[in-house]
C-alpha positions as CSV (number, residue, x, y, z in Angstrom):
1,M,53.4,38.0,-5.7
2,G,50.4,38.5,-3.4
3,E,48.1,39.2,-6.3
4,Y,49.3,36.0,-8.1
5,R,48.7,33.8,-5.0
6,D,45.1,35.2,-4.7
7,E,44.3,34.0,-8.2
8,V,45.5,30.4,-7.7
9,P,42.4,28.1,-7.4
10,S,42.1,26.2,-4.2
11,S,42.7,22.4,-4.3
12,E,39.9,21.9,-1.8
13,P,36.7,23.5,-3.1
14,E,34.5,24.9,-0.3
15,T,31.5,23.1,-1.7
16,A,33.0,19.6,-1.4
17,P,32.0,19.1,2.3
18,D,28.4,20.2,1.7
19,V,28.1,17.9,-1.3
20,S,29.4,15.0,0.7
21,L,27.0,15.8,3.6
22,R,24.0,16.0,1.2
23,R,25.0,12.7,-0.3
24,D,25.3,11.0,3.1
25,A,21.9,12.5,4.1
26,R,20.3,11.1,0.9
27,D,21.9,7.7,1.5
28,N,20.6,7.6,5.1
29,L,17.2,8.7,4.0
30,E,17.0,5.9,1.4
31,R,18.2,3.3,4.0
32,V,15.6,4.5,6.5
33,I,12.8,4.3,4.0
34,T,13.9,0.9,2.7
35,A,14.2,-0.4,6.3
36,A,10.8,1.0,7.3
37,T,9.2,-0.7,4.3
38,E,10.7,-4.1,5.3
39,V,10.0,-3.7,9.0
40,F,6.4,-2.6,8.6
41,A,5.9,-5.4,6.1
42,S,7.1,-8.0,8.6
43,Q,6.1,-6.6,12.0
44,G,3.1,-4.4,11.1
45,L,2.5,-0.8,12.1
46,S,3.2,-1.4,15.7
47,A,6.9,-1.5,15.0
48,T,8.8,1.5,16.5
49,L,11.2,4.0,15.0
50,A,13.9,2.3,17.0
51,D,13.1,-1.0,15.2
52,V,13.4,0.8,11.9
53,A,16.7,2.5,12.9
54,R,18.2,-0.8,14.1
55,H,17.2,-2.5,10.8
56,A,18.7,0.4,8.8
57,G,21.9,0.4,10.8
58,V,21.6,4.0,11.9
59,G,21.0,5.8,15.1
60,V,17.4,6.5,16.1
61,G,18.3,10.2,16.0
62,T,18.9,9.9,12.3
63,V,15.4,8.7,11.8
64,Y,13.9,11.5,13.9
65,R,15.9,14.1,12.0
66,R,14.0,13.1,8.9
67,F,10.7,12.1,10.4
68,A,9.2,14.0,13.3
69,S,6.8,11.0,14.1
70,K,6.1,7.5,13.1
71,D,3.1,8.7,11.2
72,D,5.3,10.7,8.9
73,L,7.4,7.6,8.1
74,I,4.3,5.5,7.6
75,Y,3.1,8.1,5.2
76,E,6.3,7.9,3.2
77,V,6.1,4.1,2.9
78,I,2.4,3.8,2.3
79,Q,2.2,6.5,-0.4
80,S,4.7,4.5,-2.5
81,R,2.6,1.4,-2.1
82,F,-0.5,3.2,-3.0
83,K,1.1,4.7,-6.1
84,A,2.0,1.1,-7.2
85,A,-1.6,-0.1,-6.5
86,E,-3.0,2.8,-8.5
87,Q,-0.7,2.0,-11.4
88,L,-1.8,-1.6,-11.2
89,V,-5.5,-0.8,-11.4
90,I,-4.9,1.6,-14.3
91,E,-3.0,-1.1,-16.2
92,T,-5.5,-3.9,-15.6
93,S,-8.5,-1.7,-16.4
94,E,-6.9,-1.1,-19.8
95,T,-6.2,-4.8,-20.5
96,P,-7.8,-5.9,-23.8
97,D,-9.1,-9.1,-22.1
98,A,-11.1,-7.5,-19.3
99,W,-11.7,-10.7,-17.4
100,A,-7.9,-11.4,-17.4
101,G,-7.3,-7.9,-16.2
102,F,-9.9,-8.3,-13.4
103,V,-8.3,-11.6,-12.3
104,R,-4.8,-10.2,-12.4
105,F,-5.8,-7.2,-10.3
106,F,-7.5,-9.4,-7.7
107,E,-4.6,-11.8,-7.5
108,I,-1.8,-9.2,-7.4
109,S,-3.5,-6.9,-5.0
110,T,-4.3,-9.8,-2.7
111,Q,-0.7,-11.0,-2.9
112,E,0.5,-7.5,-1.9
113,L,-1.7,-7.6,1.2
114,V,-0.6,-11.1,2.0
115,S,3.1,-10.3,1.9
116,D,2.9,-6.9,3.8
117,K,1.4,-6.9,7.3
118,G,1.6,-3.1,7.6
119,L,-0.1,-2.5,4.4
120,R,-2.8,-5.0,5.3
121,E,-3.4,-3.3,8.6
122,F,-3.6,0.1,7.0
123,V,-5.9,-0.9,4.1
124,M,-8.1,-3.0,6.3
125,G,-8.5,-0.2,8.9
126,G,-6.5,-1.9,11.8
127,Y,-4.2,1.0,12.3
128,T,-5.9,3.3,14.7
129,E,-3.8,2.1,17.7
130,S,-0.6,2.7,15.8
131,L,-1.1,6.1,14.4
132,G,-1.8,9.6,15.8
133,W,-5.4,9.0,16.8
134,S,-4.2,7.1,19.8
135,R,-1.9,10.0,20.8
136,G,-4.6,12.7,20.4
137,T,-3.0,14.1,17.2
138,P,-5.1,13.0,14.2
139,P,-2.8,12.0,11.3
140,D,-4.4,14.4,8.8
141,R,-1.8,13.7,6.0
142,L,-2.6,10.0,6.2
143,V,-6.3,10.6,6.2
144,G,-5.9,12.8,3.1
145,L,-3.8,10.1,1.4
146,I,-6.4,7.5,2.0
147,A,-9.2,9.7,0.6
148,R,-7.2,10.7,-2.5
149,T,-6.1,7.1,-3.2
150,R,-9.6,5.7,-2.8
151,E,-11.1,8.4,-5.1
152,A,-8.4,7.8,-7.8
153,M,-8.5,4.0,-7.6
154,G,-12.3,3.8,-7.3
155,H,-12.7,5.4,-10.7
156,H,-10.4,2.9,-12.4
157,L,-11.7,-0.1,-10.5
158,A,-15.3,0.8,-11.4
159,E,-14.2,1.0,-15.1
160,L,-12.5,-2.4,-14.8
161,V,-15.7,-3.9,-13.3
162,R,-17.9,-2.3,-16.0
163,R,-15.7,-3.6,-18.8
164,T,-15.6,-7.1,-17.3
165,K,-19.3,-7.2,-16.9
166,E,-19.7,-6.3,-20.6
167,T,-17.8,-9.4,-21.6
168,G,-20.5,-11.5,-19.9
169,R,-18.0,-13.3,-17.7
170,L,-18.5,-11.4,-14.5
171,R,-21.8,-11.8,-12.7
172,A,-24.0,-8.7,-13.1
173,D,-24.6,-8.1,-9.4
174,F,-20.9,-7.6,-8.6
175,E,-19.9,-4.1,-7.6
176,A,-16.5,-2.5,-7.2
177,S,-17.0,-2.1,-3.5
178,D,-17.3,-5.9,-3.2
179,M,-13.6,-6.2,-4.0
180,M,-12.7,-5.0,-0.5
181,V,-15.2,-7.2,1.1
182,L,-14.0,-10.3,-0.7
183,S,-10.3,-9.4,0.0
184,L,-11.2,-9.5,3.7
185,S,-12.3,-13.1,3.4
186,V,-9.1,-14.0,1.6
187,Q,-7.0,-12.2,4.3
188,A,-8.7,-14.3,7.0
189,T,-7.1,-17.4,5.5
190,I,-3.7,-16.0,6.0
191,G,-3.8,-16.2,9.8
192,F,-5.4,-19.6,9.6
193,G,-2.8,-21.1,7.3
194,G,0.1,-19.5,9.2
195,Q,3.7,-20.2,8.3
196,A,3.0,-23.9,7.8
197,H,0.5,-23.2,4.9
198,P,1.4,-19.8,3.5
199,E,-0.3,-20.5,0.2
200,L,-3.6,-21.6,1.6
201,Y,-5.2,-18.3,0.8
202,R,-4.9,-19.1,-2.9
203,R,-7.6,-21.8,-2.5
204,T,-10.0,-19.2,-1.1
205,L,-9.2,-16.8,-3.9
206,G,-9.8,-19.6,-6.5
207,F,-13.2,-20.4,-5.0
208,I,-14.1,-16.7,-5.0
209,L,-13.2,-16.1,-8.6
210,D,-15.2,-19.2,-9.7
211,G,-18.1,-17.9,-7.8
212,L,-17.9,-14.6,-9.7
213,L,-18.3,-16.2,-13.1
214,A,-21.6,-15.3,-14.8
215,S,-21.5,-18.6,-16.6
216,R,-22.5,-20.6,-13.5
217,T,-25.8,-22.3,-14.2
218,H,-27.5,-21.5,-10.9
219,A,-26.1,-18.2,-9.4
220,T,-27.5,-17.6,-6.0
221,E,-29.4,-14.3,-5.7
222,L,-27.6,-12.2,-3.1
223,P,-29.8,-11.3,-0.1
224,V,-28.3,-7.9,0.5
225,P,-27.0,-5.1,-1.8
226,A,-23.4,-4.2,-2.2
227,L,-22.0,-1.4,-0.1
228,S,-21.9,2.1,-1.6
229,N,-18.6,3.9,-1.6
230,D,-19.6,6.0,1.4
231,E,-20.7,2.9,3.3
232,L,-17.4,1.2,2.4
233,D,-15.4,4.1,3.7
234,S,-17.4,4.3,6.9
235,T,-17.1,0.6,7.5
236,V,-13.3,0.6,7.1
237,R,-12.9,3.7,9.3
């Protein structure tokens, strides 16, 4: 009888609690990342891990168990946004109508920055007070992410600009590094328009795109050259 009882399978597998815990952990991780994406987008990178935990409906300890510092959580959020941006520039650089691809990239990338305060702060360099630099611990992973993304996107963006110039629609003196500079001018309109006029930036964008057309009868010769990639990186930092 004893041997028979030993062979009867248990009705409560030993692995069940572990599986359940892993599932709960995954669910909490997804909730934290989703909450962080929304909180950083609305409040910017000055938002705290407590803000994220509150928005996710979990204890702040749950956030710290997954992310040792806010820099680590920012990395998780920003890398997904950068992957999407890289995919966008790849798609638009391969668009048969190069000018349409150029306009689409400019419009969508601008819209992404308009709708996400944290991403805007990060891309435009206004993040040093929120990240590890201010605490004496340089956020090396974030620095590496920026470098890798700029290198990858720079190649595709340069290709998009080259192809658009070949159509004769983009003025010949435009360079890929000018995209960031022009984006800054569009972003300035966001604060000016505020919540009362959230779409005001689209006028600025429209004027810029018209000014980039090579078909303008009298294009003004630009008094200074475009920034090199190294100069652009140094300026943002």
